[in-house]
C-alpha positions in Angstrom: 15.7 -2.5 -4.1 12.6 -2.9 -5.8 9.2 -2.1 -4.2 7.9 -5.7 -4.9 10.8 -7.1 -2.8 9.9 -5.3 0.4 8.4 -7.4 3.3 6.9 -6.9 6.5 6.4 -8.9 9.7 2.9 -9.6 10.8 2.9 -11.9 13.7 5.0 -14.8 13.2 4.8 -14.5 9.1 6.9 -12.5 6.5 4.5 -11.0 3.8 4.9 -9.0 0.9 4.4 -5.1 1.5 3.2 -5.1 -2.6 0.9 -4.6 -3.8 -1.3 -2.9 -1.5 -4.7 -3.3 -0.6 -6.6 -0.7 -2.3 -9.7 1.0 -0.8 -12.3 3.7 -2.1 -14.7 5.6 -0.3 -17.6 4.0 -2.1 -20.4 2.2 -0.3 -21.7 -0.9 -2.1 -24.3 -2.1 0.2 -23.4 -2.6 3.9 -19.5 -2.6 2.7 -17.0 -0.3 1.3 -15.7 -0.6 -2.1 -12.6 -2.5 -2.1 -10.2 -3.6 -5.0 -7.7 -6.5 -4.3 -5.4 -5.9 -7.1 -5.4 -3.2 -10.0 -3.4 -3.0 -12.9 -5.0 -0.1 -14.9 -5.4 2.7 -12.6 -3.4 5.9 -12.7 -1.1 6.6 -9.8 -1.7 10.1 -8.9 0.2 10.8 -5.5 2.5 9.3 -3.1 3.6 10.7 0.2 4.9 9.5 3.4 2.6 8.5 6.0 3.0 9.2 10.0 6.5 10.7 9.5 8.0 7.5 8.8 10.5 6.3 6.2 8.8 2.8 6.0 5.0 3.9 5.1 3.5 5.6 2.1 0.1 6.5 1.3 -0.5 6.0 -2.5 -3.7 7.4 -4.0 -4.9 6.0 -7.5 -7.5 6.7 -9.9 -9.2 3.9 -11.5 -12.5 4.3 -13.6 -13.0 7.9 -12.3 -12.6 7.1 -8.4 -10.1 7.5 -6.2 -8.6 4.6 -4.3 -6.1 4.6 -1.5 -3.4 2.2 -0.5 -1.1 2.0 2.4 2.3 0.4 1.9 4.2 -0.5 5.1 7.5 -2.4 5.1 10.0 -3.2 7.7 13.3 -1.3 7.4 16.4 -3.2 6.6 18.9 -4.2 9.5 21.5 -1.6 10.3 24.8 -2.3 8.4 27.2 -4.4 10.5 30.0 -2.4 12.6 
C-alpha cells in the first residue's frame, strides 16, 4: 500500500491521510506559521507517535525552518478467518 492511499475516518467521512498539515513553531502576528502543502522540503525524520502503528510524526526542513506533520490512518481490517 502506498502512503497516499491511506485514509482515516473523521466523523462520518473518510479522508486521505496524506499529505499532512505541516505546522511550524513560528509566530506570524497572532497565529502560528502553518503550511498546507509543500513540495520542496527535506524530510529530516520519521518516528512513531503514541506507541501506535497508525501514527507517524514527520519532521521537515523548509527554507531553514523545521515543520512538523502528523500522519494518522485507520489500520486495515483483520484478515478474514
